[in-house]
C-alpha positions as CSV (number, residue, x, y, z in Angstrom):
1,M,-17.9,9.3,12.2
2,H,-18.5,6.9,15.2
3,I,-14.6,6.3,15.2
4,P,-12.9,9.3,13.4
5,F,-9.7,8.8,11.5
6,N,-8.0,11.2,14.0
7,D,-9.2,13.2,17.0
8,L,-7.0,16.2,17.8
9,K,-9.5,17.4,20.4
10,A,-8.8,14.4,22.5
11,Q,-5.1,15.3,22.9
12,H,-5.9,18.9,23.6
13,A,-8.4,17.8,26.4
14,A,-5.8,15.7,28.0
15,L,-3.3,18.7,28.3
16,A,-5.7,21.5,28.1
17,K,-4.5,23.2,31.3
18,D,-0.8,23.2,30.4
19,L,-1.4,24.1,26.7
20,E,-3.6,27.1,27.6
21,A,-1.2,28.3,30.2
22,A,1.6,28.1,27.7
23,A,-0.5,30.2,25.1
24,L,-1.4,32.7,27.7
25,R,2.4,33.1,28.7
26,V,3.3,33.9,25.1
27,L,0.5,36.4,24.7
28,R,1.3,38.1,28.0
29,A,5.1,38.3,27.2
30,G,4.3,40.1,23.9
31,W,7.2,38.4,22.1
32,Y,5.8,36.4,19.2
33,I,8.8,35.5,16.8
34,L,12.1,33.9,17.6
35,G,12.1,34.6,21.3
36,P,12.8,32.5,24.5
37,E,10.1,29.8,23.6
38,V,11.7,28.9,20.4
39,S,15.2,29.0,21.9
40,A,14.1,26.8,24.7
41,F,12.1,24.3,22.3
42,E,15.2,24.2,20.1
43,A,17.4,23.2,23.1
44,E,14.8,20.6,24.4
45,F,14.4,19.0,21.0
46,A,18.2,18.8,20.5
47,A,18.5,17.2,23.9
48,W,15.7,14.7,23.1
49,L,17.4,13.6,20.0
50,G,20.8,13.5,21.6
51,L,22.4,16.2,19.6
52,P,25.6,17.7,20.9
53,A,24.2,21.3,21.4
54,A,21.0,23.3,21.4
55,A,22.4,25.2,18.3
56,N,22.1,22.1,16.3
57,A,18.3,22.3,16.1
58,V,16.8,25.3,14.2
59,G,13.0,26.0,14.3
60,V,11.5,27.0,11.0
61,N,7.9,27.5,9.9
62,S,7.1,24.1,8.2
63,G,8.5,20.7,7.3
64,T,8.5,21.7,3.7
65,D,10.7,24.8,4.4
66,A,12.9,22.6,6.5
67,L,13.7,20.6,3.6
68,L,14.3,23.5,1.4
69,L,16.5,25.2,3.9
70,A,18.6,22.0,4.3
71,L,19.1,21.8,0.7
72,L,20.2,25.4,0.4
73,A,22.6,25.1,3.3
74,C,24.3,22.3,1.3
75,D,24.6,24.7,-1.7
76,I,22.1,22.4,-3.7
77,G,20.3,24.3,-6.4
78,P,20.0,24.8,-10.2
79,G,21.9,22.1,-12.1
80,A,21.9,19.6,-9.2
81,E,20.0,16.4,-8.9
82,V,18.5,15.1,-5.8
83,I,17.4,11.3,-5.4
84,T,14.2,10.6,-3.5
85,V,11.0,8.5,-3.8
86,A,7.8,9.0,-5.6
87,H,5.8,7.5,-2.8
88,T,5.7,10.4,-0.3
89,A,3.9,13.5,0.6
90,V,4.3,15.9,-2.2
91,A,6.2,18.3,0.1
92,T,9.4,16.1,-0.4
93,V,9.5,16.9,-4.1
94,T,8.2,20.5,-3.6
95,A,11.2,21.4,-1.5
96,I,13.6,20.0,-4.1
97,V,11.9,21.8,-6.9
98,N,11.9,25.1,-5.0
99,S,15.5,24.9,-4.4
100,G,16.1,24.9,-8.2
101,A,17.4,21.3,-8.2
102,Q,16.0,18.4,-10.1
103,P,14.2,15.5,-8.4
104,V,15.2,12.0,-9.5
105,L,12.7,9.5,-8.4
106,V,13.5,5.9,-7.5
107,D,11.2,3.0,-6.4
108,I,10.6,1.7,-2.9
109,E,10.8,-1.5,-1.0
110,A,7.6,-3.5,-1.4
111,D,7.4,-4.5,2.2
112,T,8.4,-1.3,4.0
113,F,7.3,1.3,1.4
114,T,10.6,3.2,1.9
115,L,13.5,4.0,-0.5
116,D,15.0,1.0,-2.0
117,P,18.7,1.2,-1.7
118,A,19.2,-1.2,-4.6
119,R,17.8,1.5,-6.9
120,L,20.4,4.2,-6.1
121,A,23.1,3.1,-8.5
122,A,20.9,3.3,-11.6
123,A,19.7,6.9,-10.6
124,L,23.3,8.2,-10.0
125,T,24.5,10.8,-12.6
126,P,27.4,13.4,-12.5
127,A,24.8,15.9,-11.4
128,T,23.7,13.9,-8.3
129,R,24.3,16.0,-5.1
130,A,22.1,14.4,-2.4
131,I,19.8,11.8,-1.4
132,I,16.5,12.4,0.6
133,P,15.4,9.2,2.2
134,V,11.8,9.5,3.5
135,H,11.0,7.7,7.0
136,L,7.5,7.1,5.8
137,Y,4.4,6.4,8.0
138,G,6.7,6.4,11.1
139,Q,9.2,3.7,9.7
140,P,12.8,4.5,9.0
141,A,14.2,4.0,5.5
142,D,17.1,1.5,5.4
143,L,19.8,4.0,6.2
144,A,22.9,2.0,6.4
145,P,23.2,1.1,2.7
146,I,22.0,4.7,1.8
147,L,24.7,6.2,3.8
148,T,27.3,3.8,2.4
149,F,26.4,4.7,-1.1
150,A,26.3,8.4,-0.3
151,R,29.8,8.3,1.2
152,Q,31.1,6.4,-1.8
153,H,29.8,9.1,-4.1
154,N,30.3,12.1,-2.0
155,L,26.7,12.9,-1.6
156,R,24.7,14.7,1.1
157,V,22.0,12.7,3.0
158,I,19.0,14.8,4.2
159,E,16.6,12.7,6.2
160,D,12.9,13.5,5.8
161,C,11.6,12.8,9.3
162,A,8.3,14.6,9.0
163,Q,6.4,11.4,9.9
164,A,8.9,9.7,12.1
165,H,9.5,11.6,15.4
166,G,11.1,9.1,17.7
167,A,11.6,6.3,15.2
168,R,14.7,4.4,15.5
169,Y,17.2,2.7,13.1
170,Q,19.7,0.3,14.7
171,D,18.7,1.7,18.0
172,R,19.6,5.4,17.2
173,P,16.9,7.9,16.4
174,V,16.2,9.1,12.9
175,G,17.5,12.5,12.5
176,V,21.0,12.0,13.7
177,W,22.2,9.8,10.8
178,G,22.4,12.2,7.8
179,D,24.1,15.5,7.2
180,L,20.9,17.1,8.1
181,A,17.3,16.1,9.0
182,C,14.0,17.7,8.6
183,F,10.9,17.4,10.9
184,S,7.4,18.7,10.6
185,F,5.1,19.8,13.4
186,Y,1.9,19.9,11.4
187,P,-1.0,19.2,13.8
188,T,-1.5,15.5,12.9
189,K,2.1,14.5,13.3
190,N,3.2,12.4,16.3
191,L,4.5,15.8,17.7
192,G,2.1,18.4,16.3
193,A,1.6,22.1,16.8
194,A,-1.6,24.1,16.6
195,G,-0.6,25.1,13.0
196,D,2.5,24.8,10.8
197,G,6.0,24.4,12.1
198,G,9.1,22.6,11.4
199,M,12.8,21.9,12.6
200,V,16.1,21.3,10.8
201,V,18.8,19.4,12.9
202,S,22.3,18.6,12.2
203,R,25.2,17.2,14.0
204,D,27.4,19.6,12.0
205,A,27.3,22.9,13.8
206,A,28.4,24.8,10.7
207,L,25.4,23.4,8.6
208,A,23.1,24.2,11.5
209,A,24.4,27.8,11.7
210,R,23.9,28.2,7.9
211,V,20.3,27.1,8.3
212,R,19.8,29.5,11.1
213,S,20.9,32.4,9.0
214,L,19.0,31.3,5.9
215,R,15.8,31.0,7.9
216,E,15.9,34.8,8.5
217,Y,16.9,36.6,5.3
218,G,20.6,35.5,5.5
219,W,21.3,37.6,8.6
220,Q,24.1,36.7,10.9
221,P,24.0,36.8,14.8
222,G,24.5,40.3,16.0
223,A,23.9,41.8,12.5
224,R,20.2,42.1,12.2
225,Y,19.0,43.7,8.9
226,I,22.2,43.0,7.1
227,S,21.8,40.1,4.6
228,Q,25.0,38.2,3.9
229,E,23.3,36.1,1.5
230,H,19.9,35.6,0.0
231,G,17.6,33.8,2.5
232,L,14.0,33.2,3.5
233,N,11.4,34.3,5.9
234,S,10.9,30.9,7.6
235,R,10.6,31.2,11.4
236,L,9.0,29.0,14.0
237,D,6.8,31.3,16.0
238,E,6.8,31.6,19.8
239,L,3.1,30.4,20.3
240,Q,3.8,27.1,18.4
241,A,7.2,26.6,20.2
242,A,5.4,27.0,23.6
243,L,2.7,24.5,22.7
244,L,5.3,22.0,21.4
245,R,7.3,22.4,24.6
246,V,4.3,21.2,26.6
247,K,3.9,18.1,24.2
248,L,7.4,17.0,23.8
249,P,7.7,15.3,27.3
250,H,4.7,13.2,26.3
251,L,6.0,12.1,22.9
252,D,7.8,9.0,23.9
253,A,4.8,7.7,25.8
254,W,2.5,8.6,22.9
255,N,4.8,6.7,20.5
256,T,4.7,3.6,22.9
257,R,0.9,3.7,22.9
258,R,0.8,4.0,19.0
259,Q,3.1,0.9,18.9
260,A,0.8,-0.9,21.2
261,L,-2.3,0.0,19.3
262,A,-0.5,-1.2,16.1
263,A,0.5,-4.4,17.7
264,R,-3.2,-4.9,18.7
265,Y,-4.3,-4.4,15.0
266,D,-1.6,-6.8,13.9
267,R,-3.0,-9.5,16.2
268,L,-6.7,-8.8,15.4
269,L,-6.1,-8.7,11.7
270,A,-3.8,-11.6,11.3
271,G,-5.3,-14.1,8.7
272,S,-7.9,-11.7,7.7
273,G,-6.9,-11.4,4.1
274,I,-5.6,-7.8,4.3
275,A,-1.9,-6.9,4.5
276,T,-0.8,-5.1,7.6
277,P,2.4,-3.0,8.1
278,R,5.7,-4.8,8.1
279,T,8.8,-3.4,9.9
280,G,12.2,-3.8,8.4
281,P,15.0,-5.3,10.3
282,G,16.8,-3.0,12.7
283,R,14.1,-0.4,12.6
284,S,11.6,0.8,15.3
285,H,8.2,2.0,13.8
286,V,6.2,4.8,15.5
287,Y,3.1,4.4,13.4
288,H,2.3,7.9,12.4
289,L,-0.1,6.0,10.2
290,Y,-1.2,2.5,10.3
291,V,-1.3,1.6,6.5
292,V,-2.9,-1.6,5.3
293,R,-3.2,-2.9,1.8
294,H,-5.8,-4.7,-0.2
295,A,-6.7,-5.0,-3.9
296,R,-10.3,-4.0,-3.3
297,R,-9.5,-0.9,-1.3
298,H,-12.5,1.1,-2.4
299,D,-15.0,-1.4,-1.4
300,L,-13.3,-1.9,2.0
301,Q,-13.3,1.9,2.6
302,E,-17.0,2.2,1.6
303,A,-17.9,-0.7,4.0
304,L,-15.9,1.0,6.9
305,K,-17.6,4.3,6.1
306,A,-21.0,2.7,6.4
307,A,-19.9,1.4,9.8
308,G,-19.0,4.9,10.9
309,I,-15.2,4.3,10.7
310,G,-13.0,6.9,9.2
311,T,-10.1,6.0,6.7
312,L,-7.8,7.9,4.5
313,I,-5.3,7.2,1.6
314,H,-1.7,8.1,2.1
315,Y,-1.0,8.6,-0.9
316,P,-3.4,8.1,-3.8
317,A,-0.9,8.8,-6.6
318,P,2.9,8.8,-6.8
319,I,4.5,12.0,-7.5
320,H,5.3,11.3,-11.1
321,L,1.6,10.4,-11.9
322,Q,0.3,13.7,-10.6
323,P,-0.5,16.6,-13.0
324,A,2.3,18.8,-11.8
325,Y,5.1,16.3,-12.2
326,P,4.7,14.1,-15.2
327,H,8.2,15.0,-16.4
328,L,9.8,13.3,-13.5
329,A,9.3,9.7,-14.7
330,A,7.2,7.8,-17.2
331,A,4.2,5.9,-16.1
332,G,5.3,2.4,-15.5
333,A,8.8,3.4,-14.4
334,L,8.3,2.8,-10.7
335,P,6.0,-0.4,-10.7
336,V,6.1,-0.9,-6.9
337,S,5.2,2.7,-6.0
338,E,2.4,2.6,-8.7
339,Q,1.0,-0.7,-7.5
340,I,0.8,0.1,-3.7
341,A,-0.8,3.4,-4.5
342,Q,-3.9,1.4,-5.8
343,E,-4.2,-0.7,-2.7
344,I,-3.2,1.1,0.5
345,F,-5.4,2.9,2.9
346,S,-4.8,4.0,6.5
347,L,-7.0,2.9,9.5
348,P,-7.6,5.2,12.5
349,L,-4.7,5.1,15.0
350,Y,-3.8,7.9,17.5
351,P,-2.6,7.7,21.1
352,E,-6.0,8.5,22.6
353,M,-7.7,5.6,20.9
354,T,-9.0,3.0,23.3
355,D,-8.4,-0.8,22.9
356,A,-12.1,-1.2,22.4
357,Q,-12.1,1.3,19.4
358,V,-9.2,-0.7,17.8
359,D,-11.2,-4.0,18.3
360,E,-14.3,-2.5,16.7
361,V,-12.2,-1.3,13.7
362,A,-10.5,-4.6,13.3
363,A,-13.8,-6.6,13.5
364,A,-15.3,-4.1,10.9
365,V,-12.3,-4.7,8.6
366,R,-12.5,-8.6,9.1
367,H,-16.3,-8.5,8.2
368,A,-15.8,-6.2,5.3
369,V,-12.9,-8.5,3.9
370,A,-15.1,-11.5,4.5
371,S,-18.1,-10.1,2.6
372,L,-16.2,-9.3,-0.6
């Protein structure tokens, strides 16, 4: 592709000296699992979020496991129901299923693609124990009414922040609002490792301590090899933590660049006939993805491909219309999710993109739309 959908090599090139030094530091130290790099990264990530202590952030091996461990720390399992959305990465629902709980899917807001709080009441049952709002594509869900509903019904709120590192809601970062929050460090995320990685954070020290025990077989501090309860093997490794420590100080600047590129797309695509992202009131979007919408998506993607421009679809089918999960909702039950899944696609956007590349993509989009 002349302009790829993403370019991870460009980020490495900008930080090569520091990243390679960090990797060599870990290799020379000979400590590869849950050592000083993980402890330091947990402390730095907690400080970046404004959490009260380093212990409130717990490094784990993936964003999916972060969600699972958050659920387990809240004693959510068989017999429980967890409300979330169908328009999300499948990992959100995978974690609920793996906990033994039952996902209950609700529809999304048509403009922001995040959980519609007005749908919560109809989804509530005596078995409901938690809500997982997904901060999708870099945009926060509308947390205030979600949290109000949760308090009224004694429900846990677990934020899925896998795509929203640095996004803000009412001028506070996502990740500090719910009982727990879960981040992914998959390589393409706004803060990405060189492999899998994740983090669970909580303002509640007891919940964070429970996650810390559960991530390593249910062991307690000072009592290694003795499991107090059934846990997992889900540990962030030293190499990934060391690389993430190099990248974390750059994250805010990268997000600012993403926002500037998105604003440029917005200006260049205005009046083009393609729907650009909309940000909800009181929310700050960090554009993990720049997702546009058009009824003739396939034709536009083919035209952009012919022009050497990469695009992807996030996501082509709501969870309940995927072969593994037809029992979660009937076709037609979530009309907004189902409609947008037929129309959305993502344009290239990453901090290392140049203004000229955005201009070229936008010009190609305008030409393709005009040619339909």
